[in-house]
Steps between C-alpha positions, in 0.01 A plus 500: 500500500497549873396212719475512884648231721160431635231474236160623583314228319647152545280345221607764247854442581448119457332571163796710395750226617292231302504730184888542522538129538298423199698760302825344613379168360388682179135439558229753422333621822150435363216310671552205265868491549605459148848491407616807302499291181124439558412844352293564304237240614364286210182344405544242215229321320367429158237385255528241231608786261710730726734509803404797735752663721420777751794673676396738778750793494346812667718798491731372229590749224375337171830619339696290746310177414635236269335186370727258303424155357788278394522130469177433695589733789297818568677748698355801668740754648498860608570733787274661758643817652447635859265798514613573855740768582866434520654411834715810474196729515359613824175288439462189728353173355340291777399202302615399144364159402488553135753311277718726280772417254561284204284182447489199264250218462557213255224248401543192297244489220332178376613348165185622313568868569535715192789732533375703201158570653564686825323808619576704813287779653554705829192657662468614868818335608408158346703360219298266287685275259298272263680230297321315238535123477619361172220390273663162448449439870128589482256208555323401191247251391600251227242420247447135428433405135 
């Protein structure tokens, strides 16, 4: 890309320099400043019967997503590809703030998570994982005789 010695817009040049510095320190240039391993963003919660995990992964090909559960660790991994033209083409990219590449998030699950009762669905770029809690861990009332 061609850059003049005297930028027309000093603020645009400062923004470009900031993005390059963030990329040099392996930070995603998003408004939140997540590190690259902060993708996809997660919401984790639950009910007395289930553990609910939402992973926000827009633009990720469903075939590249993997969800694994082993020894109490849930791993969500995949790859998001860059839809922009290659740098070799004649197209010019002015701003590219979208994370691209391989990602992996690992969550430690509570002891009452049932590894045999897991369901995962992807819809509109949101991966929803539901894990049932073991029946033995459910609260119950004990009858008094």
